[in-house]
N, C-alpha and C positions, 0 to 999 in steps of 0.2 A: 504493500500500500504506500510505503514511503518513497519507493523509487519513482513511480509516475509523478508524485508530487514534487520531488526534487527536479525532475526533468522540466516540468511546467514552470517551476520557479526559476530555473536556470535560463530557459530560452524565452519565456514570455514576460516574466516579472523582473528580468534583468534590465534595469532602467536605461542604460546606454543603448542597448539593442532596440528597445521599444521606441525611444526617442529618435534614434537614427532612422528606423523604418518609417515612422510618421513624417519626419522632416523630409526624407527623400520622396515620399508620396506627395507631400505638399509641393515640392519643387517641380516634379513632373506634371502633376495635375494643374499647376499654375499656368502651364502652357496649353494643355490639351483638354482638360475635363473640369469645368467649374464645379459641378456637383460633387465629384470625388474630392476636389480641393476643400470644399466645405466640410465633407465628412471627415477628412484627415485632420483638419483644424479642430473640429469639435471633439474628435476622438482623443487627440493630444491633450486638449483641455480637460476632458473627463479623466483621462489617465493621471494627469498631474494632480487633479483634485482628490482622487480616491487613493491612488497607489504610490505616488511619487514621494520621495523624501523632500521635505521643504526646508528652506533656509531663509529666515527673516532676521538678517543682521541689520537692525534699524539704524546703526550709526555708520554703516559701511558705505563706500562710494557706489557700490552696485545697487543698494536699496534706494539711495537718493535718485539714481537714474531710473529705477523702476517707477518711483513716484512721479518723476518728471514726465516719463513717456506715457503713463496711463492718464496724465492730466489732459492730454489731447482728447481722450474719451470722456473724462469727467466734465470737460467743458460742454460737450454735447448733451450730457445728462442734465447739467444745470440749465441749459437752454430749453429743456422741456418744460420748465416751470412757467415760462412766459410765452410759449408758442401757442398759436391758435389752431394749427393743423396737427393735432395729436397723432392722427393715423400716419401721416408722412414722417412725423418726428420719430415714432417708434420704428418705422422702416429704416430710417437713417441710423438709429442706434443699433439695430440688428446688423446692418451693412458694415458698420465701423467697429464691430465687436473685436476684430483682430487687433485693434489698437490697445485694447485691454488685455486680450488673451496672451499674446506673445511676450510682452514685457514680464507678466506675472509668471508664465511657464518657464521662460529662459532665465529670468533674473532671480526668482525665488526657488531655485532648485540647485542641486549640486552635481548635475549631470554633464552640462555642456563643457567641452574642452577643445583645444586647438585641433587635435587629431580628428575629432568628430566634425568640426567646422570645415576642415579641409575636404573630408569625404562628401559632405553636403554640397560644398562649392564645386567639386568635381562633377557631381551629378547635375548641378545647375548648368554648368558649361555644356555637358553632353545633351541635356534636355533643350537648351537654347539652340544648339547646332541642329538637332533633329527638327525642332519647330521651324527654324529658318529654312532648312532644306525642303520640308513639306510645303511651306508657304511659297518658296521660290518655284517649285515644281508646279504648284497650282497656278501661280501667276503666269508662268511661261506657257502653260497649257491653254490658258484663256487669252493669251496675248495675240493681237493681230494689228498691223499698222493703222488701220482705219479707226481703231479704238484707243489710240495712244493717250488721248486726253483723259481717259478713264483711269489711268494709272498714276496720275500726278499726285494723288494723296497717299499712295502706298498701301491702301487697303487690299488691293488685288494680290499682294504678296504676303498676306497674313493668314495664319491658321484661324479658323472661325473663333469668335468670341474674344477677339483681342483688338488692340488699338496700335497704330503706328508708333506713337511716342512711347508706349509701354514696351513694345518689342525693341525700340531703339535704346531705351534705358537698359534693357536686359543685355543687348549686344555690347554696349559700352562697358557694362560691369564685367561681362565675360572677357572682353579684351584686356581689361585692367588685371583681372585675376590671372589670365594667362601670362601677361607681362611680368607680374609679381610672383609667379610660380606658386600660387596658392591652390595647388591641386595635388592629388595622389600620384604615385609613381605610374599607375596604369595609363595616365594621360601623358606621361613624360617621354614623348617620341618627337624628335626634331621635325620630321616630315609632317606629323599630325598637327603639331603646333603651328607650323608655317601655313599649312592648308586652312586651319581653323581661323587664323588671323585674317588671311586674305578673303576667305569666304564671308566671315562676319562683317568685314569692312565693306565689301561689295553689297551685301544684303542690306546693311545699315543705310547705305546711300540710296538704295532703291526704295526704301521706306519714305524718303523725300520729306523729312521733317527738318526744317531749317535749324532749330536750336540743337537737335541731336547731331546734325552734320557738322556744325561749328565745334561742338564739344569733341567729336571724333577727331577733327583736324587738330585741335589744341592738344589732346591727349597724345596723338601720334607724334607731334612735334616735340612734346615733352620727353617721350621715350627715345626719340632720335637723339636728343641732346644728352640723355642719360646713358645710353648704351653704346653709341658710336664714338670711338676715340678720334681725336683730331678736330680742332675747331673748324678748319676749312671744309672737311668732309661733312660736318654737321650742318653748316650753313648751305652747302651745295645741295645736300639731300633735302633739307627743309625747303629750299627754294623750288626744287623740282616738285615736291609734294604739294606745295601751295599753288604752283602753276597748274598742275594737273587738276587740283580741286577747283580752281577758278574756271578752267575750261569745262569741267563737268557741270558746275553749277550754272554757268552763264551761257554756254554754247550748245549744250545738248538739249533738244526741245523738251524731253521728258522732265527735266529739272528747271529749265530756264524760266518758265512761267511762274513758278513758285517764288523765284528770287526777284523777277521783274516786278512783282506785286509790291515790293518794298519801295520802289521808286515813286509810287502813286500816293504816298501818305498825305502829301499836301496838294494833290491834284485831283484827278477824276476818281481816284480810288477811295476818297473820303466819303463816308456815309453822312449826309446832312440830316441832323435830327431836328425835331420840332416842325417838320414839314413831311408830307407824304412823298418821300423821295427814295425810299429803299426798295420799292417793288419794281418789277419789270426788267431786272438785270441780275446777273450773278455777281456775287461778291467773294473776294478772297478772304482767307482766314485772318490776315492782319487787319483788314478794314473792319471786319465784323468784331474782332476783339476790341479795337479802339472805340467802336460805338457802344459795345457792351459796358466797357469801363466808364464811359461818360454817363451812361444811363444810371449806373450804380452810385454816382457821386451824391445825389440828393438823399438817397436811402441811408447811406453811411453817415452823412451829416445829421440826419434826423435821429439816428440811434447810435451815437458814437460810443457809449459806455457799455450797453448791454447787447446791442444788435437786435435783430428781429426774432431770434429764437430758432431752434433746431429744425422745426418743420415748416417754417415760413419763408425760407430763403428763396426758393424757386418761385413761389407764389408772388412774393414781393418784387422779384425781378420782372416777372411777366407784366405786372401792373406798371412798373417803371418803364418798360419798353413801350407799352401802349400809351402812356402819358407823354412820352417824348416822340410819339408818332413813328417809332421804329417798328412798323408793321411787319416787316420781313421776319423779325424775331418774335413779336408778340402774338401774331395770328397764324403763322405758318411754320414756326419752329419752337423749340423749347430749349434755348441755349442756357447753360450755366454761365457764370461770370468769367470763366477761363482765366482765373488768377486766384491761386490758393490764398494769397495774402488778403486780397479784397474780400474773398469769400469768408474768411475768418472774421474780418472786420464787420461785414454785413450780418453774419449770423450771430456773433458772440462779442462784438465790440473790441475795444483795445486790449481787454484781458485775454481774449482768445488769440489775438495776434501775438501778444507777448509770449504766451505759452508755445505757440508754433515756432517763433524765433528762438526761444530758449532751447527747444528740442534740437535745433540745428547748431546753436552756438556753444552750449555747455559741453556736449560730447567732444566737439573739436578742440576745446581748451584743455582737456584732460587726457590727451592721447600720448603723452610722453611715455616712451618705453613699450608701447603697444606693438606687438609683432605684425599687426595688420594696419599700421598707421596710415600708409599711403592709400590702401584700399578703402579704409573708412573715410579718409579725407575726400577722396573722389566720390564716394557714395553720398556723403553729406553735401558736397558741392553740386552734384547732379540733382539731388532733391531740392536744394536751394534754387537752382536755376529753373527747373521744370515748373516750380510753383509760380513763376512769373507768367506762364502761358497756359497752364492747365490747372484744373481743380482735381488733383491726383487723389486726394483723400475722400472723394465722392464716388470713386470707381473701385469696384471690388478688387480688380487686378492691381490697381495702384496702391490700395490699402495694404494688400498682402505683400506686395513688393517692398514697400517702405517698412512696415512693422516687422515682417519676418527677418529681413536682412539687417535692419537696424538692431534687432534684439540679439541675433546670433553674433554679430560683430561686437556689440557692447558687453554681452555676458558670456560669450563662449571663446572668443579669439584669444583672450589673455588669461583664461583660467588654467589651473593646474589639471593634470590628468586625473581622472576619477578612478578610484580603486574599485575593483569588482566586488560583488557581494561575497561574503564568506559562504562556504558550503553549508547547506541546510542540514 
């Protein structure tokens, strides 16, 4: 009777094994299967709550980070007390529950360690490569010259249930992880690394997200200066890379229209508000974002301290679009504000914005001695930049991307190796 019990305890209730299985499941399902992703997240939370050894060191740096990170979720909970649309508010609380789950699970346990993090990151790179390959095959299968304009947003090259900017962030993180060698030996093959870097770079550019493309170029130049000896070689290779990037962005039709849109900020590309001038033509993403931000100004000024509440953000925005006669947004679309900082101000006031900024700044200030320091800095910088153009914490994949990797970097990358359970 004792032998089966010992086997179950060894293979199922051995915390590092269970955590690793769930985390790898989260990584793969993040790309391919949203329902399985939710199941893995919930299962990990239930396992931590019932079976896991917990550690609440209230005066430790880790516990302070836990409190800071879950404050993003607590802000949404506080916003429920003065929201009018309770149904939508509860929906957002459910959607953003990962902001509470992962800091608690990763930060208040004794399981996560650098070896486990490396294994998880290795599977993340592999999952990203597979998702990019399937997306590229799908895009090329659907491609024909007459429909080239349908590919300028990058959606054609995506696996279903994803977004170009999310896949772009994943590709950038994978490239940095490969450059920093934060993977297991199974991936340590020169030919595999070179092919992965080239493939992810090409795929990332095909997604055609301006901010992601610029970040890719800056990261590439950084590693050129870091790894290539000789100042003249560095400048020469950087010049070649920048020249090729400019040719790609401004001369190839598939990408050119996206960048030409930036020239029209002060010309015909500006959406005039307070008059019925937004209908009857198509608008680029930059023009729409500028109009959305202008529409939100009055709302933010009317509720600077508390915001409008968790469930009323989108309803308030739709009313603001209608009042400014931005009918393209109010009557025919349902745009969020496309700026995480403004979204926090609109929903939760200056306090919500302060919490969001603290979640970026505080971890960056305490990275001294962290073995993942450059990876974490790039991660925080990417999150900081993408928040200017997207409301990443209102999208399930964006919430998982931020909260999962933020937690394993903060609570697993610098921890000591965990000791196995003693024999039963």
